[in-house]
C-alpha positions in Angstrom: 51.8 3.3 47.7 54.9 1.3 47.8 55.2 -1.9 49.8 58.4 -4.0 49.9 59.2 -7.0 52.1 63.0 -7.3 52.8 65.3 -9.3 55.0 67.9 -6.9 56.4 71.5 -8.1 57.0 72.5 -5.2 59.1 70.8 -2.7 61.5 70.8 0.2 58.9 68.4 0.5 56.0 68.4 3.0 53.1 65.9 3.2 50.2 65.0 5.5 47.4 61.6 7.0 46.9 59.8 8.0 43.7 60.0 11.6 42.5 56.2 12.0 42.9 56.6 11.6 46.7 59.1 14.4 47.1 57.7 17.2 49.2 54.8 15.1 50.5 54.3 13.8 54.0 55.2 10.1 54.3 54.8 7.5 56.9 57.3 4.7 57.2 56.4 1.6 59.2 58.7 -1.3 60.0 57.6 -4.5 61.6 58.6 -8.1 61.4 56.2 -10.1 59.2 55.8 -12.9 61.8 54.9 -10.4 64.6 51.2 -10.2 65.5 49.7 -6.8 64.8 48.7 -5.4 68.2 46.5 -2.6 66.9 44.5 -4.6 64.5 40.9 -5.3 65.6 39.2 -8.3 64.1 35.5 -8.1 64.0 32.9 -10.5 62.9 29.2 -9.8 62.3 27.2 -11.9 64.6 23.5 -12.5 64.3 21.5 -12.1 67.5 18.6 -14.4 67.9 15.5 -13.3 69.7 13.7 -16.5 69.3 13.6 -17.2 73.1 10.7 -14.7 73.5 7.6 -15.1 71.4 4.6 -12.8 71.9 1.2 -13.2 70.3 0.2 -9.7 69.2 -2.7 -10.5 66.9 -5.4 -8.9 69.1 -3.2 -6.4 70.9 -4.5 -2.8 71.2 -1.9 -0.2 72.0 -3.0 2.3 74.7 -0.8 5.4 74.6 -2.1 6.8 77.9 -1.4 3.6 79.7 2.1 3.4 78.2 2.9 6.9 79.3 1.6 6.5 82.9 4.2 7.1 85.6 
């Protein structure tokens, strides 16, 4: 991968590529460094708290027939 930051002084840009890239598909992207990236999605892991509901299940007996009743 090659990454170069330049400041052009005209509306035409030319550059050389390494021999190892000849014959391969390439993608060339140009954007201003100070532009916000529109397609970048920022994610953060958030912890969800379920502390609002507290159930006491010490003596709970599960009844499968009762749970499946319709």
